[in-house]
C-alpha positions as CSV (number, residue, x, y, z in Angstrom):
1,M,25.6,101.5,93.4
2,R,23.4,98.8,91.9
3,I,19.9,99.9,91.1
4,H,17.1,97.4,90.2
5,I,14.4,98.8,88.1
6,A,10.9,97.5,87.2
7,T,7.8,99.0,85.7
8,D,4.6,98.4,83.9
9,H,3.6,99.7,80.5
10,A,2.9,103.3,81.9
11,G,6.5,103.7,83.1
12,L,8.3,101.9,80.3
13,D,9.5,105.1,78.6
14,F,10.7,106.6,81.9
15,S,12.5,103.4,82.8
16,T,14.4,103.3,79.6
17,E,15.5,107.0,79.9
18,L,16.2,106.6,83.5
19,Q,18.5,103.7,83.0
20,E,20.6,105.8,80.7
21,H,20.7,108.6,83.2
22,L,21.8,106.3,86.0
23,R,24.4,104.5,84.0
24,S,25.9,107.8,82.9
25,N,26.2,108.7,86.7
26,G,28.2,105.4,87.3
27,H,25.5,103.2,88.6
28,E,25.0,99.5,87.6
29,V,21.4,99.2,86.5
30,I,19.5,95.9,86.3
31,D,16.2,96.0,84.4
32,H,13.6,93.6,85.6
33,G,11.1,94.4,82.9
34,P,9.1,94.7,80.9
35,V,11.3,95.1,77.8
36,E,8.5,96.0,75.4
37,Y,5.2,97.8,75.6
38,D,2.2,95.7,76.4
39,A,-0.9,97.6,77.7
40,L,-2.1,94.4,79.4
41,D,1.1,93.6,81.2
42,D,1.0,92.6,84.9
43,Y,3.4,94.7,87.0
44,P,3.5,92.5,90.2
45,A,6.0,90.0,88.9
46,F,8.3,92.7,87.6
47,C,8.3,94.6,90.8
48,I,8.5,91.6,93.0
49,N,11.5,90.3,91.1
50,A,13.2,93.7,91.4
51,A,12.5,93.8,95.1
52,Q,13.8,90.2,95.7
53,A,17.0,91.2,93.8
54,V,17.5,94.2,96.1
55,V,17.1,92.0,99.2
56,K,19.4,89.4,97.8
57,D,22.1,92.0,97.0
58,Q,21.8,93.7,100.4
59,Q,22.1,90.4,102.1
60,A,25.2,89.6,100.2
61,G,26.7,93.1,101.1
62,V,26.1,94.7,97.8
63,D,25.1,98.4,97.9
64,A,21.8,98.1,96.1
65,L,18.4,100.0,95.9
66,G,15.3,99.6,93.7
67,V,13.0,101.8,91.7
68,V,9.6,100.8,90.5
69,F,7.2,102.7,88.2
70,G,3.6,102.6,87.2
71,G,0.9,105.0,86.3
72,S,0.4,106.1,89.9
73,G,3.1,104.1,91.6
74,N,0.6,102.7,94.2
75,G,0.3,99.1,92.9
76,E,4.0,98.8,92.3
77,Q,4.7,100.0,95.8
78,I,2.3,97.5,97.2
79,A,3.9,94.7,95.1
80,A,7.4,95.5,96.2
81,N,6.4,95.6,99.8
82,K,5.2,92.0,99.7
83,V,8.8,91.0,99.7
84,R,10.2,90.4,103.1
85,G,12.9,92.9,103.8
86,I,11.7,95.6,101.5
87,R,10.7,99.0,102.7
88,A,9.2,100.6,99.6
89,A,8.0,104.2,99.7
90,L,5.8,106.1,97.2
91,V,7.6,109.3,96.5
92,W,6.2,112.5,94.8
93,N,8.8,115.1,95.4
94,E,12.4,115.4,96.4
95,S,11.5,115.8,100.1
96,T,9.6,112.5,100.2
97,A,12.5,110.8,98.4
98,K,15.0,112.0,100.9
99,L,12.8,111.2,103.9
100,A,12.2,107.8,102.6
101,R,16.0,107.1,103.0
102,D,16.7,109.4,106.0
103,H,13.8,108.3,108.2
104,N,12.7,104.9,106.9
105,D,15.9,103.4,105.3
106,A,13.6,102.7,102.3
107,N,15.4,100.4,99.9
108,V,12.9,100.8,97.1
109,I,11.0,103.8,95.8
110,S,7.9,103.8,93.7
111,I,7.0,106.6,91.4
112,G,3.9,107.4,89.4
113,A,5.1,107.9,85.8
114,R,1.9,109.6,84.7
115,Q,2.1,112.0,87.6
116,H,5.5,113.6,86.9
117,S,7.8,114.9,84.2
118,F,11.0,113.0,83.4
119,D,13.1,115.8,85.0
120,E,11.1,115.5,88.2
121,V,11.5,111.7,88.3
122,K,15.3,112.1,87.8
123,S,15.5,114.5,90.7
124,F,13.5,112.2,93.0
125,I,15.7,109.2,92.2
126,D,19.0,111.2,92.4
127,A,17.9,112.5,95.8
128,F,16.9,109.0,97.0
129,V,20.1,107.5,96.0
130,A,22.3,110.2,97.5
131,E,20.5,110.4,100.8
132,P,21.9,108.1,103.5
133,F,19.8,106.6,106.4
134,S,20.2,108.8,109.4
135,G,20.6,105.9,111.9
136,D,18.8,107.9,114.5
137,E,17.7,105.6,117.3
138,R,14.0,106.4,117.0
139,H,14.0,105.6,113.3
140,A,16.1,102.4,113.8
141,R,13.7,101.3,116.5
142,R,10.7,101.8,114.3
143,I,12.2,100.0,111.4
144,A,13.1,97.1,113.8
145,Q,9.4,97.0,114.9
146,L,8.3,96.7,111.3
147,A,10.9,93.9,110.7
148,E,9.7,92.2,113.9
149,Y,6.1,92.1,112.7
150,E,7.1,91.1,109.2
151,T,9.0,88.1,110.7
152,T,6.9,87.0,113.7
153,G,3.4,88.5,113.1
154,T,3.7,90.4,116.4
155,I,4.8,93.9,117.4
156,V,5.3,95.6,120.7
157,G,6.0,99.3,121.0
158,K,5.2,102.3,123.1
159,G,1.4,102.1,123.7
160,V,1.1,99.2,121.3
161,D,0.5,95.5,121.9
162,A,-0.4,93.8,118.7
163,T,0.7,90.3,119.9
164,H,-2.9,89.1,119.6
165,A,-3.6,90.8,116.3
166,E,-4.5,88.4,113.5
167,R,-2.5,88.4,110.3
168,S,-4.4,88.0,107.1
């Protein structure tokens, strides 16, 4: 599995350690930065670059996922989700990591490096990488609705008609 990683200064130490852990488990890891500590760095570019690489790999048939880190993980998740085709989930335990894949077919997870120990982070990522998408019809339908809105700006579902909703 190819795993794209990006962070900000708050997650840099975790990112470095995690890359070693993932490589030792046979994964190909691509680091999208940063490569050195800078308390004033701007995470959006790092996270967006990692997310774009995940989409590009998946479109080319490469088995790829992404992991983004920050102090809370919130901003990094938001940045990754700006990339068309990305479904980034903020995870805070093994259950949310598994459900991100099982129910949402998430292709990126975001983790708050200041919220967890390294061992916790490892367990979240290992659970995320190991969990397949269930493929259940209800989950696939919901993911298709999200993709429809992302592409067309409209969504139709049970009890929902957002065809006239304005996009910002």
